[in-house]
N, C-alpha and C positions, 0 to 999 in steps of 0.2 A: 335763375334763368329758366324760362319755360319754353319748351319746344312743342311743335305740333305732335299731338297724340298719333303715334304710328298707325294704330288700327283705323283711326278716323281718316288719315291720309290715304291708306290703302283702299278704304271703302269709297272715298271721293274719286280716286283714280279709276276704280272699277266701274262706278256709275258713268264717268266720262267715256270710258271705252264702250259701255253698253249703248250710250247715246250715239256715238260715232258709228257703231256697227249697224244700228237701226237706220241712221241717216244714209249710210253707204248703200243699203238695199234699196231705199227709196230713190236715191239719186241715180243709181244705175238702171233701175226700172224705167225711170223717166227718160234717161239717155237712150235706152234701147228702143223705146217707143218712138222717139224723135228720129233716131237713125234709120230704123226700119222704114218708117213712113217717108222720111226725106229721100231715101234712096229709091223707093218704089215710085214716088211721085216726081223724081228728078228735080227736087227742090234743094238748091244749094244752101239757101238760108236756113231751112229747117235742119238739114244735115249738119251744118256748122253749129247750130244751136245744140244738136245732139252731142257733138264733139265737146262743146263747152260744158255740157252736163256731165260727160265722162270725166272732165277735169275736176268737177266737184267731187265725183267718186274717188278720183285719184288723191285729192286732198284728204279725204276721209281715211284712205289707206295709210297715207303719210302720218296722219294724226294717231291712228291706232299703233303704228310702229313707234312713234315718238312717246306715246303714253306708256308703252311697255317698258321703255327706258326710264321715263320720268318717274315711274312707280317704284323704282328700285330704292331701297333705303340708303341713308347716308353711309359712306364708307371712308376709308383713309384718303382716297384720291378725291372724293367729293364730300367733304365734311358738312356742306350745306345742303346735301341731297342732290337730286338730278332734275329738279323742277324746271331749270332753264331749257331743258330739251323741249319742253312744251312751247316755250317762246321761239325756239329754233324752228319748230314745225310751223308756227304761225308765220314766220319769215318765209318758209317754203311755200305756204299758201299764197303769200303776196307775189312770189315769183311766178307761180302758176297763173295768177290773174294777169301778170304782165305778158305771159305767153298768149293768153286768150285775147289780150288787147291787140297784139300783133295780127292775130287772125281776124279780129273784127275790122281792123284797119284795111287789111287786104280785101276782105269781103266788100267793104264800103266802096273803095276805089274801083274794084272790079265791076261793081254794079253801076257806078256813075260813068266810068269810061267806056264800058262795053255794053251798057244797057241790058244787064242781066238781072232778072228778077224772078221770084217764084211764080209758078203757075197756080193760080188761086182756085181752090175747091172748098166746098163746105166741110168736107172731112178734115182737110188740113187745118181749118180754123178750129174745128172741134178738138182735134188732138192737141193743138197748141194751148187752147183754153184749159183743157183738163190737166195738162202737165204744169201749167201756170198755177193752178189751184194747189197741186201737190207741193210745188216749190214754196208757195206762200206758207203752207202748213209746216213744212220742214224748217223754214227760216224762223217762224214763230216759236216752235218747240225748242229748237236748238238755242235760240237767244235766251229763252226763259231758263233752260237748264244751265246755260253758261253763266247767267247772273246768279242763279241759285248756288251753283258749285264754285263760283268765282274762278272760272276757267277761261284764260285768255285764248286758249286754243278753240274752244267751242264758240266763243264770241267772234273770233276771227273767221271761223268756218261759216258761221251764220251770215256774216257780211258777204262772204264769198258766194254763198247760195243766193243771197239777195241780188248779187250781180247777175246771176243766172235768171232771176225773175225779170231784171231789167232787159236782158237780151230777149227773153220770151215775149215781153211786152212790145219791144221794138219790132219783133217779127210779126206779131199780131197787128200792130198799127200799120206796118208796111204792107201787110197782106190786104188790109182794108183799103189803103190808099191806091195800091196797084189795081185792085178790083174796081175802084172808082175812076181809073184812067190816069194815074200818076206813076208811071213805071220807075222813075228815078227816086221815088220815096224810099225804096229799100235801102239804097246807099246813104241817103241823107239821115234817115232815122238811125242807121247803124253808127254813123259818126257821133250822133248825140249820145247813144249808149256808150260809145268809147270814152267820152268825157266822164260819164257817171262811173264806169268801171275803174277809170284812172283814180278817181277820188277814193273809191273803196280800197284800191291797192295801196294808196298812200297812207290811209288810216291804219291799215294792218301793219305795214312796214314800220311806221312811226311807233306804234305800240310795242312791237317786238324789239326794235332797236332800243327803245327806252328801257325795257327790262334787261336786255343783254348788256347795255352800257351802264347799268346801275344808276339810272336816273333817280333823283330823290323822290321818295314816295310820300313823305310827310312834310308839312310846313315847319321848318326849324324853329321859327319864332313861337309858334303855338306849342311845340314840344318844350321849349325853354320856359314858357309861361306856366305850363302845367307842372314842370319839374320844380320851379321855384315856389309852388304852392305847398310843397312838402316841408313841414317844419324841420328846421335844422340844415336845410340846403341854402348856402349863402350865395352861390352863383352857379350858372350852367353855361357851358360853351361847347363848341366843336360837335354840334349835333349832326349826325349823318344817318340816312335811311336808304334802304334799297330793297329790291325784291319784286314780287308780283302782287296782284291785287289782294289775294287771300293769305299771302305769307310775306310779311314785311319784317325786315331786320333793322334794328336801331342800335346805335352806340353813341354815347355822349360822355362828357366829363362834368363832374360836379365838384364844388369846393365846400368843405365843411370845417367846423372848428378843429384846429390842429391838435387840441387836447383830447379829442374823442378817442375812446378805446376802439380797437379793431372790430370788436363785436358790435359796438354802437354804429360805427361807420357802415358795417355790413347791413345792419338793419335799415339804415337810411337808403342804401342802394336798393334793397328789396322794396322799400316803400315807393321809391321812384318807379321801379319796374311795374309794381302793382297799379300805380296811378296811371301810367301810360297805357297799359293793357286794358284798363277799364275804359279809357277814353277812345282807344283805337283797337277794336276787337281783332283787326287784321294783323296786329303786331304779335309775332310768335317768339321773338327773341330780342331781349334788351341787354346790352352790355354797358354797365355803368362804371366808369373809371373814377375812383374817389381820390381827391387830392386835398392837401391841407390848404386852407385859405391863407392868403398872404397878409 
């Protein structure tokens, strides 16, 4: 049975924490710029966008705390490690997006019912455009690092930051439309962004729940077919898999010649394990139950 090399796992988690710390600085710099300008210009939309950016920073703090726990090695209480705390943090990010959705809805209806909209100035458009470019860069870097490190937390946070990009785009579009003489555009565009943000939240929650509820990670039929390619394995059944993208655990049952020695049966189990790990690099643990063929 092969397990994740502890030093490699520690290095992976360290890199994830470094990415989160850098993104935290960028998110809160963007949030501060939006909030300061929004308050000085009496712009509710820009101020609300700044609050949303601060939520991005809050998710980074949550992620850093979660990774400090997820980085702990396996112990008696957590024999499979603490990796699921990363998924729990992703679920927390989904909840934060839900809170942002409530604020977006309030902003939209307030604008439509009370005809409130931002006072358009060239400086406002410049600030929003600059912060938009920063958020796009943050999203791209975080997504790349999430895919490289196979981190559901970074990927979830990248989608969260992308929702902030959507909000900033909506504010920019509404600014342009208000400037052209359509004051209710602010509320209408915000409702459109609300739908986009809802889809992002659903994707994050779905992924996190899948990990926490031990959703199957591998196709059982494919695992069975690969196992049966090992000479000496007569049948394969009860294939189960779970875990995260980069750390998948598998267990299965195989039937072999009942006359085999214990040593030979153990060799077959090792061969099955080697075959599966060669096909699925994300598999870190394979438990093979050997039974005599009937």
